[in-house]
C-alpha positions in Angstrom: -20.3 109.3 107.8 -19.9 111.6 104.8 -16.7 111.4 102.8 -14.8 114.6 102.5 -14.6 114.9 98.7 -13.0 117.6 96.6 -13.8 115.8 93.4 -16.4 113.2 92.4 -15.5 109.7 93.5 -16.5 106.9 91.1 -16.7 103.4 92.7 -16.9 100.8 90.0 -16.7 97.1 89.4 -16.1 95.1 86.2 -17.1 91.7 85.1 -15.0 90.3 82.3 -14.2 87.3 80.1 -11.1 86.5 82.2 -8.3 88.1 84.1 -5.7 88.8 81.4 -5.5 92.6 81.0 -4.1 92.4 77.6 -6.5 89.9 76.0 -9.7 89.8 78.0 -12.6 92.1 77.7 -15.3 93.8 79.8 -18.8 92.3 79.8 -20.4 94.5 82.5 -19.5 97.7 84.3 -21.3 99.4 87.1 -20.3 102.8 88.5 -21.5 104.6 91.6 -20.5 108.2 91.2 -20.5 110.1 94.5 -20.4 113.9 94.2 -18.8 116.2 96.9 -22.3 117.3 97.9 -23.3 113.7 98.7 -25.4 113.1 95.6 -25.0 109.7 93.9 -25.4 108.6 90.4 -25.4 104.9 89.3 -24.6 103.7 85.8 -24.7 100.0 85.0 -24.4 98.5 81.5 -23.5 95.2 79.9 -21.0 95.2 77.0 -20.5 92.9 74.1 -16.8 91.8 74.5 -16.7 90.7 70.8 -15.0 87.5 71.9 -16.6 84.3 73.5 -17.1 84.3 77.2 -15.4 81.2 78.7 -17.7 79.0 80.6 -15.6 79.3 83.8 -16.0 83.1 83.7 -19.8 82.8 83.1 -20.2 80.5 86.1 -18.7 83.2 88.3 -20.6 86.3 87.1 -23.6 84.7 85.5 -23.3 86.4 82.2 -23.3 84.2 79.1 -22.8 84.9 75.4 -26.5 84.9 74.8 -27.0 87.6 77.4 -24.7 90.1 75.6 -25.1 89.3 72.0 -27.3 92.4 71.3 -25.3 94.7 73.6 -22.9 97.4 72.2 -19.2 96.8 72.1 -17.1 98.9 74.5 -15.9 101.2 71.7 -19.5 102.3 71.2 -20.0 103.3 74.8 -16.5 104.5 75.5 -17.2 108.2 74.9 -20.2 108.1 77.2 -18.3 106.3 80.0 -15.3 108.7 79.5 -17.6 111.7 79.9 -19.3 110.1 83.0 -15.9 109.6 84.7 -14.5 113.0 83.7 -12.8 114.6 86.7 -13.6 111.8 89.0 -11.3 109.9 91.3 -11.6 106.1 91.0 -12.3 103.6 93.7 -13.4 100.0 94.1 -12.3 96.6 95.5 -9.1 95.2 94.0 -9.3 97.9 91.3 -5.6 98.6 91.3 -4.5 95.2 90.1 -7.4 94.4 87.7 -10.3 96.8 87.2 -8.4 100.0 86.6 -5.8 98.4 84.3 -8.5 96.6 82.3 -10.6 99.8 82.0 -7.6 101.8 80.8 -6.8 99.1 78.3 -10.3 99.1 76.9 -10.3 102.9 76.6 -6.9 102.7 74.8 -8.3 100.1 72.4 -11.2 102.4 71.7 -8.7 105.2 70.9 -9.2 107.2 74.1 -6.3 108.1 76.3 -8.0 107.8 79.7 -5.8 110.0 81.9 -5.4 108.7 85.5 -2.3 110.8 86.4 -4.4 113.5 88.2 -6.9 111.1 89.7 -6.8 109.6 93.2 -6.9 105.8 92.9 -8.5 104.2 96.0 -8.8 100.5 96.7 -10.8 99.2 99.6 -9.1 95.8 99.3 -5.7 97.3 100.0 -7.0 99.1 103.0 -8.8 95.9 104.1 -5.6 93.8 103.6 -3.5 96.3 105.5 -6.0 96.3 108.4 -7.9 93.0 108.3 -6.7 90.9 105.2 -9.8 89.2 103.8 -12.2 89.4 100.8 -15.2 91.6 99.8 -17.9 89.3 101.4 -16.0 89.2 104.7 -15.2 93.0 104.5 -18.9 93.7 104.0 -19.9 91.5 106.9 -17.1 92.9 109.1 -17.5 96.6 108.4 -21.2 96.9 107.6 -22.6 94.0 109.6 -24.5 92.7 106.5 -24.5 89.6 104.3 -23.5 90.3 100.7 -26.3 89.1 98.5 -25.8 88.7 94.7 -22.0 88.6 95.1 -20.2 88.9 91.7 -23.1 91.0 90.4 -21.3 94.2 89.3 -23.9 96.6 90.9 -24.1 94.6 94.2 -20.3 94.5 94.5 -20.0 98.2 93.6 -22.6 99.3 96.2 -21.1 97.0 98.8 -17.6 98.4 98.1 -18.9 102.0 98.5 -20.4 101.1 101.9 -17.2 99.3 103.0 -14.9 102.2 102.0 -17.0 104.7 104.0 -16.9 102.3 107.0 -13.2 101.8 106.6 -12.4 105.6 106.6 -14.7 106.1 109.7 -13.2 103.1 111.5 -9.5 103.7 110.8 -9.4 107.5 110.7 -6.2 108.7 112.5 -4.9 105.2 112.9 -1.5 104.1 111.6 -1.4 101.7 108.6 1.4 99.2 107.9 2.2 97.0 104.9 2.3 93.1 104.9 5.9 93.3 106.3 4.9 95.6 109.1 6.5 98.7 107.6 4.7 101.9 108.6 2.9 103.5 105.7 1.2 106.5 107.3 -2.1 107.5 108.8 -5.6 106.8 107.5 -7.4 110.1 107.0 -10.6 111.2 105.4 -8.7 112.7 102.6 -8.8 111.0 99.2 -5.3 112.3 98.1 -3.7 111.0 101.3 -5.3 107.6 101.0 -4.2 107.5 97.3 -0.6 108.2 98.4 -0.8 105.5 101.1 -2.0 102.9 98.6 0.0 103.8 95.5 3.3 104.9 96.9 5.4 102.5 94.6 3.1 102.2 91.5 4.5 103.3 88.2 2.4 101.4 85.7 -1.0 99.9 86.4 0.2 96.3 85.8 3.1 96.7 88.2 5.8 95.9 85.7 7.6 99.0 87.0 7.8 100.3 90.6 9.5 103.1 92.4 12.3 101.9 94.7 13.0 103.5 98.1 14.8 106.4 96.4 11.9 107.2 94.1 13.6 105.7 91.0 11.5 103.7 88.5 12.8 100.1 88.5 11.8 96.9 86.7 9.6 94.6 88.8 9.9 91.4 86.7 12.3 89.3 84.7 16.1 89.4 84.4 16.2 93.1 85.2 14.0 93.0 88.3 15.2 95.7 90.8 17.3 97.5 88.2 16.6 101.2 87.3 14.7 101.5 84.1 16.9 104.3 82.7 20.1 102.2 83.5 18.7 99.2 81.5 17.8 101.5 78.6 21.3 102.8 78.5 23.0 99.4 78.8 20.6 97.3 76.7 18.6 99.6 74.4 17.2 96.7 72.5 15.2 95.7 75.6 12.8 98.6 74.7 12.0 97.1 71.3 11.5 93.6 72.9 8.9 95.0 75.3 7.1 97.0 72.6 6.7 93.9 70.6 5.8 91.7 73.6 2.5 90.8 75.2 2.5 93.7 77.6 -0.5 96.0 78.4 -0.6 99.2 76.4 -0.4 101.3 79.6 2.9 99.5 80.5 4.3 100.3 77.0 3.2 103.9 77.3 4.9 104.3 80.7 8.1 102.7 79.3 8.0 105.1 76.4 7.6 108.1 78.6 10.6 107.0 80.7 12.7 106.5 77.5 11.8 109.9 76.1 12.5 111.6 79.4 15.9 109.8 79.5 16.6 110.9 75.9 15.6 114.5 76.6 17.8 114.7 79.7 21.0 113.7 77.8 
């Protein structure tokens, strides 16, 4: 089936030095950019993370320090990638928890404010977990009837995710989706905005440090203030803002916290 796209849709996958969004770095990125007319563009590149790649990470994705020593650092290709992704929605497998936050973090480190506010963010893993609850290899076998070869190769994983996403939309169109607790979330439709809203209904920052509660209010999702409205904590314990700004939190989380603080200040 053909996806009904109003904007380009960029499926992507990252390989990295590890899984810490704040401290780890990208070593490979592959993007399949699907245009509303059905045309596809693929961009794959290795990146020098400027830090050593741990052996345990190399054993997973097969990329070693020797392989990327002559590749450009992310800051040198950031403008090119930013232009390639301009105006595109973002999609992939498990991208909401890792790939998108890490990509945004890399752009911010390169001095580029990569705007995701007006983009639809689509995660095949979340649809899969809502409906089947397994991993990419199983998803590819289940939805596409194929064995996933070269798993953990960025391009192979990206192309597989693209096929899985199309098959998911076709399979579940007009079916009701529920969360892990059985709560109804809405209906799967061939509409990127509606899928975005299904998947991201509670997301405030990409790392999930803040979420919307049932009343649509931003609340802390960690630590001693978990479940409390962010604005209330800022009023009762203003020093908590300074603590988070100095702490080991992703730049995107700090940016969102600052936006809430400024909004609260301007509404006084």
